[in-house]
C-alpha positions in Angstrom: -2.2 -1.3 -22.8 -4.9 -4.0 -22.4 -8.5 -4.1 -21.3 -8.6 -4.7 -17.5 -12.1 -3.9 -16.2 -15.5 -3.4 -17.6 -18.5 -1.6 -16.0 -21.9 -3.1 -16.9 -25.4 -1.6 -16.7 -28.4 -3.7 -17.6 -26.1 -6.5 -18.7 -24.4 -4.2 -21.3 -20.9 -2.6 -21.1 -21.1 1.1 -20.1 -17.4 1.9 -19.7 -14.1 0.2 -19.9 -10.8 0.7 -18.1 -7.5 -0.2 -19.8 -4.1 -0.6 -18.2 -1.3 -3.1 -17.7 -0.3 -5.7 -15.1 2.6 -8.1 -14.4 2.8 -11.2 -12.2 6.4 -12.3 -11.7 8.5 -14.6 -9.5 11.5 -13.6 -7.3 13.9 -13.9 -10.2 11.8 -11.5 -12.3 10.4 -14.2 -14.6 7.0 -13.1 -15.8 4.3 -15.8 -15.4 1.3 -13.7 -16.4 0.9 -10.3 -17.9 -1.2 -7.9 -19.9 0.0 -4.7 -21.6 3.5 -3.4 -21.4 5.5 -5.1 -18.5 8.2 -2.4 -18.9 5.8 0.4 -18.3 7.3 2.8 -15.7 4.8 4.0 -13.0 4.9 6.0 -9.9 3.9 3.4 -7.3 3.1 6.0 -4.6 1.4 4.5 -1.6 1.6 0.9 -3.0 5.1 0.6 -1.8 4.6 1.8 1.8 5.6 -1.7 3.1 8.9 -1.5 1.2 9.5 1.9 2.6 8.9 0.6 6.1 11.5 -2.1 5.8 14.4 0.1 7.3 12.2 0.8 10.4 12.4 -2.9 11.3 15.7 -3.9 9.7 17.6 -1.2 11.4 16.4 -2.3 14.8 14.5 1.0 15.4 11.1 -0.8 15.9 12.5 -2.9 18.7 14.6 -0.2 20.2 11.6 2.1 20.6 9.1 -0.8 21.4 6.7 -0.2 18.5 3.6 -2.4 18.5 2.5 -4.8 15.9 -0.4 -2.4 15.2 2.1 0.5 14.7 4.1 -1.5 12.2 0.9 -2.3 10.3 0.0 1.4 10.3 3.5 2.2 8.8 2.4 0.2 5.8 -1.1 1.7 5.6 -3.2 4.2 3.7 -5.6 4.6 6.6 -8.9 6.6 6.8 -8.2 8.7 9.8 -10.4 6.8 12.3 -9.6 7.2 16.0 -7.8 3.9 16.0 -5.5 5.1 13.2 -4.7 8.6 14.6 -4.2 7.3 18.1 -1.9 4.5 16.9 0.2 7.1 14.9 0.4 9.3 18.1 1.5 6.2 20.1 4.3 5.6 17.6 5.5 9.1 18.0 5.3 8.9 21.7 7.6 5.9 21.6 10.2 8.2 20.0 9.6 11.0 22.5 8.0 13.1 19.8 4.5 14.4 18.9 2.4 15.2 15.8 4.4 18.4 15.3 7.2 16.3 13.9 5.0 15.0 11.0 5.7 16.5 7.6 2.9 14.8 5.7 0.4 17.7 5.8 -3.1 17.8 7.3 -6.4 16.8 5.9 -9.8 15.6 7.3 -10.3 11.9 7.9 -11.3 10.2 4.6 -13.7 8.1 6.6 -17.0 10.1 6.5 -18.1 8.9 9.9 -14.7 9.8 11.5 -14.8 13.2 9.8 -18.3 13.9 11.0 -17.5 12.8 14.5 -14.4 15.0 14.6 -16.4 18.0 13.4 -19.3 17.3 15.7 -16.9 17.3 18.7 -15.6 20.7 17.7 -12.3 19.2 16.8 -10.1 20.0 13.9 -7.9 17.6 11.7 -4.2 17.3 12.3 -1.4 15.5 10.6 -2.3 12.4 12.5 -5.5 12.1 10.4 -3.4 12.2 7.2 -3.7 8.8 5.5 0.1 8.6 5.5 0.6 9.5 9.1 1.6 5.9 10.0 4.3 5.8 7.4 5.6 9.2 8.4 5.5 8.3 12.1 7.7 5.4 11.1 10.2 7.7 9.4 10.4 9.9 12.5 10.9 6.8 14.7 13.7 5.6 12.3 15.4 8.9 12.5 15.3 9.3 16.3 16.4 5.7 16.9 19.5 6.3 14.6 20.3 9.6 16.4 19.3 11.8 13.6 17.3 15.0 13.8 14.0 14.0 12.1 13.4 17.6 10.8 13.3 17.5 7.1 13.0 13.7 6.9 11.0 14.1 3.7 14.0 15.4 1.8 15.8 13.0 -0.6 19.1 13.7 1.1 18.0 13.1 4.7 19.7 10.0 6.1 16.3 8.4 6.8 15.0 9.0 3.3 18.3 7.8 1.8 17.8 4.5 3.7 14.2 4.2 2.6 15.1 4.8 -1.1 18.0 2.3 -0.9 15.7 -0.3 0.5 13.1 0.2 -2.2 15.9 0.0 -4.8 17.4 -3.1 -3.3 14.0 -5.0 -3.2 12.9 -4.0 -6.7 16.2 -3.9 -8.4 15.4 -0.4 -9.8 18.3 2.1 -10.0 16.5 4.9 -8.3 19.6 7.0 -7.6 19.8 7.7 -11.4 16.4 9.5 -11.3 15.4 13.0 -10.4 12.6 12.2 -8.0 9.1 13.6 -8.2 7.2 14.6 -5.1 4.5 12.4 -3.6 1.2 13.7 -2.1 2.7 13.4 1.4 5.9 15.3 0.3 8.3 12.4 0.2 10.3 11.6 -3.0 8.6 9.3 -5.4 10.3 7.4 -8.3 9.2 5.7 -11.4 9.6 1.9 -11.4 8.8 -0.6 -14.1 5.8 -2.9 -13.5 8.0 -6.0 -13.9 10.4 -4.7 -11.3 7.6 -3.9 -8.8 6.1 -7.4 -9.3 9.4 -9.1 -8.7 10.1 -6.9 -5.8 6.8 -7.9 -4.1 7.6 -11.5 -4.8 10.8 -11.0 -2.8 8.9 -9.1 -0.2 6.5 -12.0 0.2 9.1 -14.7 0.4 12.4 -13.1 1.5 14.1 -14.9 -1.4 16.8 -12.8 -3.0 17.0 -10.4 -0.1 19.7 -10.0 2.6 18.7 -11.5 6.0 17.8 -8.3 7.7 15.4 -7.2 5.0 13.9 -10.7 4.6 13.2 -10.8 8.3 11.7 -7.3 8.3 9.5 -8.2 5.4 8.2 -11.2 7.2 7.5 -9.2 10.3 5.7 -6.4 8.4 3.4 -8.9 6.6 2.6 -10.6 9.9 1.8 -7.3 11.5 -0.6 -6.4 8.7 -2.3 -9.9 8.9 -2.7 -9.4 12.6 -4.1 -5.9 12.4 -6.0 -5.7 9.1 -8.1 -2.7 10.1 -5.0 -0.5 10.2 -4.3 -0.9 6.5 -7.4 0.8 4.9 -10.0 0.9 7.6 -13.3 -1.0 8.1 -14.6 -2.1 4.7 -11.6 -0.9 2.7 -10.4 -3.3 0.0 -7.0 -3.9 1.5 -8.4 -4.5 4.9 -11.1 -6.9 3.6 -8.5 -8.9 1.7 -6.2 -9.1 4.8 -9.2 -10.2 7.0 -10.1 -12.9 4.5 -6.7 -14.2 3.5 -4.4 -13.4 6.5 -0.8 -13.9 5.5 -1.7 -15.8 2.4 -1.6 -12.5 0.4 -0.5 -9.0 0.9 -2.1 -6.2 -1.2 -1.6 -2.5 -1.2 -3.2 0.3 -3.1 -1.4 3.3 -4.6 -2.7 6.5 -6.0 -4.0 6.8 -9.6 -5.2 3.2 -10.0 -2.1 1.4 -8.9 -2.0 -1.9 -7.0 0.9 -4.1 -5.8 0.9 -7.3 -3.9 2.6 -10.5 -2.8 1.5 -14.2 -2.9 4.0 -15.7 -0.4 3.1 -19.4 -0.9 3.2 -19.2 -4.7 6.4 -17.1 -4.6 4.9 -14.5 -6.8 4.3 -10.7 -6.8 2.2 -8.5 -8.9 1.9 -4.9 -10.0 -1.1 -3.4 -11.8 -1.9 0.0 -13.2 -5.2 1.4 -14.6 -4.6 4.0 -17.2 -7.3 6.4 -16.1 -6.4 6.1 -12.4 -9.8 4.5 -11.4 -9.2 2.8 -8.0 -12.4 0.8 -8.2 -11.3 -0.7 -11.6 -7.9 -1.6 -10.0 -9.6 -3.3 -7.1 -11.7 -5.5 -9.4 -8.6 -6.4 -11.5 -6.6 -7.2 -8.3 -9.3 -9.4 -6.9 -9.4 -11.3 -10.3 -5.6 -11.8 -10.1 -5.9 -13.2 -6.6 -8.6 -15.6 -7.7 -6.5 -16.8 -10.6 -3.5 -17.7 -8.4 -5.1 -18.5 -5.0 -8.3 -20.3 -6.2 -11.9 -19.9 -5.3 -12.8 -17.8 -2.3 -16.2 -16.2 -1.6 -14.8 -12.9 -0.5 -12.5 -12.6 -3.6 -15.4 -13.6 -5.9 -17.5 -10.8 -4.5 -14.7 -8.3 -4.8 -14.0 -9.4 -8.4 -17.6 -8.9 -9.5 -19.2 -6.3 -7.2 -22.8 -5.2 -7.8 -23.5 -1.6 -8.4 -26.6 -0.2 -6.7 -28.4 3.2 -7.0 -29.5 5.3 -4.0 -32.7 3.3 -3.6 -30.6 0.1 -3.2 -31.6 -1.2 -6.6 -29.0 -3.3 -8.3 -28.3 -1.5 -11.6 -25.1 -3.1 -12.8 -21.8 -4.8 -11.9 -18.1 -4.8 -12.6 -15.9 -7.5 -14.0 -12.3 -8.1 -14.9 -12.0 -8.4 -18.7 -8.9 -10.5 -18.7 -10.3 -13.1 -16.3 
């Protein structure tokens, strides 16, 4: 492990977050790293874009007429705002299905304003508000377009999930079929993958190099959809959305649970994977912003994200955060 992020108060270090990161090219050559590059992690939501590849590569997205916003939502960990739940519902409608097909579970919108508005209206949350509903709507669409019954699509042996797992393995080079999968928060299988393999996989996702033509084209389309619809990815003010708004298709970043981040730098032909040991997302965001600055150069938004100020409830600046390796 290595020191990734420091939290400062009054100019002095108050806490530290350790972890590991890898930046690699499409051939898997490491160009920058800290900690153990062979560390195996559960990437969780960080690989939603890889899991969405079959939705496009199979022709399902075109067959059902999914929108660019819908494809972006399939890659997202959204906050349950109306624009997110309504887009997920629209995806299902394209497949002739409804929210009853979703097997991701139900929770209140993670956006405080969306949750308050829903409660004030007398409404109740549904699976459409789950932060993974876009990904799951994509799975349902893939199953229906292929002529499969979507019921049980979260099982490892369902044809849709087999295609998803195969795509992730193809892009990262990880031999996932040799593992007994764990279960993700949204009930789909999740596998451990080495940081170096995730980094190389996202370099391939960002460039298409090393991928068969259908997956390369699907990756390009998904990246373009996210760049065109950044609010879908993590909602207003969310780190992933802010980066997409600022950088467009120059970078792709995606958060995963427990302090995990993955991303692609298409022009540079690089990908990265980063894990914070204690699972702190805010520490992972700062470290990710610092990596982007290192490889993309100066940018005001990235500079702010890499050194955010910390304020108390009176709006007084009391400290800041910084990436230790920068």
